[in-house]
N, C-alpha and C positions, 0 to 999 in steps of 0.2 A: 440575463442569468444572474442568479443569486446564489453567492456562496456565503455559508454558515456553518457554525459547529453543529455537529449533532448528539443531541443527548444519549445516552446510554439505553434508556427506556425506548428509544425509536431505532435501535439497531436493527430489528427485523426488517425495516423499509430498505436495507441494503442488501438483504438476501439474494434477492435476483441477480445484482450485478456480482455478487461475491459467488454465484452459481456458474455464472459465465466464465469469470477469471479463473476459477478452479477448472472448470470443464477444460479450457485452453490448456492448462499446466498438465492435466490426466492425460490429455491428448499427446502431448510432446513427451511425458516423463511418466507412464503409468506405472512403473516399479517404485515411484518415489510418492505418488499421491493416490488415497484410496477415492475409487468413483463415486458419485451420486452420495456425499454425505446427507443426512435427514435435514431439511429446511430448518426444522426446529432445534437442531443441534448447532446448526451454524448460527441461528439467531441469539441462542443462549451464549455462544462461545463469544461472538461479537460483544455482546452487552457484557459479560464479566470483562472482557479485555478492556472495554471503553470505561469502566470502573476503575482501571488500576491508574494509580497517579501518574500523571504526565502524560497519558495515552489521550489521542485526541482524533475524532473523524471530522472530517469538513465534507460537505456535502454541496453540491453545485445541483440547483433547481431551476427550470425553466419558468417563463413568466405564469405558465399555468400550474404550476408546483410539480411538474414531473421530475422526478430524480434522474439528471442527465449524468452524474458520475461521482464519485467519492474518492477522498484520500484519507487514510489513515495512517498517522504518525505517533512517534513518542518523543520526549525529551528525555534523553540520558545524561546524566551526570557521570563521567569516566575520571576515576583518581590517574594522578600521575603515575608513571611506572619508570624505571629507569631507562627504558627504551622507549617511552613515548611522554608526550607533556599531557597534563590534564586538559580535558576539553568538555564541553557541554555541547551534544551531539543530538539533532535531529534526525531521526531514523525514520524514514517512509517505509513502512510495510507494505501498504497496498496502495494501488492507485488504479481505477477502473472506469471506464466511461461506456455508457450504454451506447450500442450499435448505431442507432440513428443519430447520434450526437458525436460520433467520433469525426476527427479531423476538421473540426469548426472552432478548435482552442479551448475546448474544457478541460483538457489535462493541464495545458499551460496555464489556465487561470487557476486550477486548483494548486500547481506546483507555484505559482507566484504569491497564493494567498498564504499558503502554508511556509514559505519561505518568509515572508514579512512576518507572521506570527512567532515563527522560530527566532528570529533574530531579536524581536521585541522581549522573548522570554530569555535572551542572553546567549542564544546557540552560537556556536564558534565553526560548527562543522555541520554539514548536511551531508547524511549518507543515504544509500538507499541499495538494495540487492534486486537484482532482475535475473531471469533465466535468460542463456544463451540464446533461444530461440526467439524471444522477444524483443525484436529490433524495434518496433515501436518505441517499446519503453526505453530501449538505449537512446533512440534519437531524442526522444522527450527529454531523457535526463542531461545529453549532452548539450542540448540546447538551454538547459539553465546550468551549464558550467559544470556539470557533475562528469568527472571522468573516472574510468576504472582504476582502482589503485592495487587490487588483488583478485586472484581466481581462486575459488573454491571447487577442489574436485570431490567426488564421491566414488565408492565402490558398493554396489549391493548385489547381493546373491540375484542368480535369475530366478522370475518368478516360475512357479509351478503351473502347468496348464490344468484346467479344471476338468 
């Protein structure tokens, strides 16, 4: 397995994994996520996101070049507040591993690579959000020393039947 940064212009290569990740969220939280976004819209969105300063995607590839998984993170400089110290935070926004490559260490390798890159960029905190149903992500993050520090709750109106 080889892990390397993904250029923004190559973002379309992540769309199949993003579709799988998004479908998981739609299945568990349909009121929160629109079903079946257009692949072109996803590719454009990812490309634009990766062009933002401080945002990077890492991709894990098999020896044959197949995309095994990806991780998208952002380095954020957060100013000090009266109630919080200043910090440089690496925020993990996405991590996804293709089905055939799950449970063989791809997610761990992506997290380890991101952590080293973030530390090399001066990060003092690594953060992530994950949905309560995503026990695999929760376990992966715990394995890397990330523990929950807050809970976010939402209210949404009931969806109307079509």
